[in-house]
C-alpha positions, 0 to 999 in steps of 0.5 A: 500500500502506497503512503500518501504524500501530505503536500499532494493531498493538501493541494487536492483538497484546496482545489476541491474546496470552493473559493472563500470570499475575502470581502463581505457581500455588502461591501462588494455591492457598495463598491460595484454601485460606486463604480457604476456611479463613477462610470455614469459620471464619466459618461455624462462628462464625455457627453458634455464634452461631445456637445461642447465640441459640436458647439465649437465646431458649429461656431467655427463653421459660422465664423468661417462662413462669415469670414468668407462673406467678408472676404467676398465683400472686400473683393467686390469693394476692391473691384468697385474702387478699381473701376472708379479709379480707372474711370476717374483717371479716364475722366481726368485724361479727357479733361486734360486733353480738352484743356490742352485743345482749348488752350491751343485754339486760344493760342491759334486765334491770338496768333491769327489775330496778331498776324492780321493786325501786323499786315496792316501795321503802321507802327510797332514798338516795345513797352514794359509792364511793371505792375498788374493793377491788382494787389494780389499779384506782384511783378518779379521782373519787368514784363516785355510787351509789344505794342502794335498800332494799326488804323483800326486799333492798338494791340498789346502783345506778349509773344511768348505767352500768345496773349494779346489785348486791344484798345483804342489807346495803348493804355487801354490795350495794356490794361486789357493785357494785364487782365489777360495775364492774370486770367491765364495764370489763374486758369493754369494753376486751377487745374488738377490735371497735367498740363500739356507742353505748351500750357506748361511752358506758359506757366513756367514763364509766368512763374518767372514773371509774377508772384502772388502776394498777401494783398 
């Protein structure tokens, strides 16, 4: 008869015996309930986080849509401003061209008139203007003019500016010429458009001859 092994016998007995709970059942139930509550709280927080994320995504989408709308408005405003600037430049160029044509016509008429008078001249002599009979303007250097006496009238001229004035006497013609000088000077300085070569040369000459004073 074989002798029993004490160690083996103990192991067999342990395997055949049911496992004994190491904690009381109420404590285990409490821990399970606590775990369930913790899981519920975690699930609620996860749901709140998801809702917050969805709200943030909606706000971001709204902001993106609004930004795109503002960008489109800015684009359209830029195109409108560019179109207006182009039109303004075109209008300014047209006005400048019209001004140049008008100045050219005046110059041609003055030259033609002077030539007509010169054909019937009786006497030509030079004179000098030292003031313009206007307290607003002063003469920097004496302005050389030409007086042409004909049978019909007397003409005072400034050939460099294509200016002339007529009168029954030389005094009357010179007074008229002074007024022509002022009007031409003011007209050339009043335009914001770029002057053509001929009007610009007139303005350069006038700037050497007269100046605006405080009077």
